[in-house]
N, C-alpha and C positions, 0 to 999 in steps of 0.2 A: 754309121757315123754321120750320115746326112741328117741334118736337123733343121727344120724350118722354124723352130721356135727359139733360136739363139737370141739372147739379150746382148746388145752391144755394151761393151765395157772398156774403160781405160785399162791400162796394164795394172795387174793386181800385185801388190807388194806387202807381204805380212811378215812380222817378226814376233816369234814367241807365242804364236797362236796354236790352238789345238782343238780337236774334236769338231771339225767342221767339214762340209762338202762344198766344193766349188763346181757348179753344174750348169750346163746350158749357156755358156757365155761365148760370144765372139769377140776376140780381143786382137787389136792391131797393136804391136809392140812399138814400132818406130825405133827410137834410140834406146829403148828399155827392153828387158825381157818381158814376154807377155805375162808370165807368172813368176814371181820371185819370192821364194820362201826361205827364211833364215830361222834356225832353231825352232822349227815347228814340228808337231807330232800328231798322229792320228788324223791325217788329212786325206780326203778322197777327192781327186780331180777327175771329173768324168763328163763325157759328152760336150767338150768344149772345142771350139775352133780357134786355133792360135796361129796368127799370121803376121808376116812382114816385120820381123824384128831384126835389128842390127846385132842383137845378142842371141839369147836362147829362147826357144818357145817356152820351156820351163826350166828354171834354175833353182836348185835346192842346195842350201849350205847348212850343214849340221842338223839335218832333219831325220826323223825316225818315224817308222810305220806310216809310209806314204803309199797310196795306190793311185796310179795314173792309168785310166782305162777309157776306151772308146773315144778318144780325142783325135782330131785332125790337126796336124802341125805342118805348115808349109811356108816357104820363103823366109827361113830364119837362118842365123849363122850356125847354131848347134840346135838339134832337136830338143833333147832332154838331157840335162847335165846334173849329176848329183856329186857333191864334194862333202866328204866326212859324214856321210849318211849311213843309216842302218835300216834294213828291212824296207827297201824301196822296191816296189813292184810296178813294172811298166808292161801292160798287157793290152792286146787288141787295139792298138792305135794305128793310124795311118800317118806316116812321116815322109815328106817329099820336099824336094827343092831346097836343100840346105847349102850353106856356104862351101866353097872349095876347100878341100883338105880338112873338113870339120866332121864331127861325129853326129850320127843319128841319135844314138843313146850312149852316154858316157858315165861310168861310175868311177870315181876316184876315192881312195881311202874309205871304202864302204864298211869296213869292220866285218867282212865276210868270214874271217878266221874265227870269230866268236860264235859259238853254237846258237842257232836261232835268230841270227841277225843278217842272214844273207839277202843280197839284193839281186834281182834278176829282171830280164826282159824276155817276153814270150808272146808268140802269135801276133807280132806287129807286122804291118806291110810297109816296106820301104821302096821308094821310087827315086 
């Protein structure tokens, strides 16, 4: 997950976007989530460094078919938060130093009761 080729970026906020990859960014969130997606689908977030957010490293609302892998998330309130999403996969990330009483990875209303739409978190490192 160490990547010397990160490109600096302001927080990324997308609404209704699909079929893209967000890769190799270093993002300082500040008062915003580092990456904020609303009603997006078929998105791959990979090899990003997401730091220093008063909110989430990654916030997903109403998203479908999202893969988050090989990212480093630190010094954020919540690591990765999905609300009303389906098929959200969180794999092989390193998440550390989140806010007190907050979640490293949180799925709310994921639609996991519908066949083929389960969301999961696997092989992540938490500190």
